[in-house]
N, C-alpha and C positions, 0 to 999 in steps of 0.2 A: 913534716912536710908542709909547705906553703902552697896551697891549692886555690886557684881562682875558678869560679863558675862564670863562664862568659856566655855571651849571646846578646841579641838585640832586644828591643822593646817586646814585652809580652812573651818572652821565651821561657819564663819560669825560673829565672835566676834566684830571686829572693826566696821563694817557697822551697826550692831545691836546696839552697844553702842552709836554711833553717832546719829542714828535715835531715840533711846529712850530718849536721852538727850534733843533733840528738842521736842519730843512728849509730855513729861511731865515736861519739864523745870527743870531737875536735872543736876547739873554740871557734866561734864565728865572729868575723870582723866585718864591719860595714861603715859606710859614710852615710850621713843623712841624705835622703833623696832630694832631687830638685824641688819637689812639692813641699818638703819639710824646710828647705832653705829659703824659699821664696819670701815668706812673710818677714823674715829677718833681713835678707839681702836686698830684696826689691819689694817693699811693702805695697800691697794693693794691686799687684800685677800678676797675670798668669804667665806661664812660660812663653806662650805665643806672642805676648805683648812686649817681651823683653827686647831691648836693643842689642846690637853686637857687643857693646861695651859691658852691658849687664850680663850677657851670656858668659863673657870671659871671666867676670867676677865669680859667677856660679861655678864654673869649671874649676877655677883655682881654689875656691872654698872646699869643694868636694874632694879634690886631689889632696889638699892639705889634711883634711879629716882622715882620709884613708891612710896617709903616712903616719899620723899620730896613733891611730888605732893599731896599725900593723906593728909599730915600734914597741908596743906593749906586749906583743905575743911572739917573742923571738924563737920559741921552740916549735911553732907551727900553728896554722889556722886554715880555715876555709873562708874565702872571701866572696861576698855577694858582688860579683862583677870585679872590675879593676879600673884604674885610671884611664885605661884605653877607651872605655865606654864614653866618658864625657868628652875626651879629646876628639874622638872620631865623630861623635854627634856634632861637635862644633865644626870639624873639618868638612863634613859632608854638606854643611850649610853653605859652604863656598859655592857649591854646585846648585843646590835647591833653594837657597835663600835663607835669611835669618828665621823666617817663619815658613817652614816647609809646606804648609797648607796653601800658601799663596802661589805655589808653582805647580799645582797638580795638573795644569793644562799643558805643561811642557812635554815634549817628546822625550824618548829615552836618551837621546844624545844631546839634548838641549840643556843649556845652563842659564841661570839668571844673569841679568846685566852686570858686567864687571865695572861697577862704579868705583870711584876712589876709595869709598868706605869698604867695599867688598875686597878690593885688592889689599888694603891694609889689614883687614880681618884675616885674610888668607896668610899673610906674612906672620901675623901673631900666632895663628894656629900652627904654622910650620915650626916656629921656635918653641912653642909649648910642647910640641911633639918630641923635640929633642930631649927635654927634661923628663917627659912622661915615659918615653920608651927606655930611657936609661934606668929609671926607677923600676919599671916592670921587669926588665932584663935582670936586674940585680936582686929582685925580690922573690919572684914566683918560680917554683920548681916545675909546675905543670898547670895546664888549663884543661878544664872540662868544658867543651863548647856545646851548648844546647842548640840544636837545629831550629831554624825558623819554621816551626811546624804547628804552632798554636795560633788561634785567632787573636788579632790585635784587640786588646781590652779597650772598650769605649768608655773610659772613665774621665775623659777631659784632660788627662795629664800627658797623653802620648800623641804623636802626630798621626793623623789618619791617612797620611800619604804612604802607601805601600812601597813606592819607589825609594823613599828615604829609608824606610825600614830595611829593605833588601840591600841597599847600598851600604848601610851601616854594618849589617851583618857580614857582608863580604869583606869589608875593610877590616873589621875586627879580626876575622880569621886570618886574613892575609898578613896583618901586622904581627900576630902571634908567630906565624910561620917565618916571617922576616927576622924576628928576634931569635929564632931557632930554639923556641921553648916547646916542649912536647905538648901537643894539642890532641885531645881525644874527643871525638864527636859521639855523644851519648844521648839518645832520644828515647821516645816512648812515654809510657805513663810515668807518674812520679815514682811509683814503686820499682818500675823497670829501670828508671834512671839511677835510683839509689843502689840497686843491686849491681847495675853495670859499673858504677863508680867503685864500689867495694871490690868487685872482681878485677877491675883494671889495675887498682893500686894495692891489692892485697890487704885491705883494711879489715878490721875485726868489729862486727856489730856488737853493741853493748845492750841493745834492746831489740824488739821485733820491729819490722818495718811499719806495721800498722800504727803502733804507738808513736813512733818517730814522726809519722805523717800527721797524726792527730795533734801532737804538740806543736808542730810547725804551723798547722792550719789555725790554731788558736792564736799564736803569735802574729801571724799574718793578718788575721781579722782585726787585730788591735791597732794596725797601722792606720793613721789618719789619711783617708782618701778624699777628704773634702776639697772641692775646687777652691783654689787659692782666693778667688774673688768673693767667695761665699763665707770666708772666715772673718766674722765680725771683729774678732780680737786681733787680727793681723796688724792693722795700722796702729792700734792703741798700744800693742806690745812693743812695737819698734819705735814709738815716739817717746 
């Protein structure tokens, strides 16, 4: 089975995918996060400082890494998100702006100014969507969609704009349904999520849930959460 764990920012995708991989012994595939790609792709910048062109580069880089990782696991895997995430995060920026935090003052139905740059960015996102949706349709057997029920992590890597977060979550779910891929909404605590996934897909645990979560937490703790601009090595590595 090729299963994707979907959801928006701070929904728990990464930790859930780590834990599920240990719980049922399914390989886990992932692409480097935006925070991991930034020092190489756009040295010295945070995600908020990226231009539209730089965001497109990051989206393409992450999509490409997903394809490579997934191609090595032809018999099945659990994926931390999918290419829908990055593409939709880009698409929603057509409404809220390249930096979503700059449009927090807008009303629910308001959009940022449609400058020539934003019109072109929208056209690029539409065409990227054609390729991304084709890949997702051809690749995943099912999605576990984590509800937007956790507090947004304030780690400097995610937008503080709840409007952006909610719009992205709704768009991800709607696109999965548009592609007619089974989507199972499973929430609750991490242990409840794991047991819900196992029950839904008839999977067989190979360890106890507590051990799986502890292993996942150790791996998650090892992820570099340093703010991009604070990485003294970033520019030197890329130069």
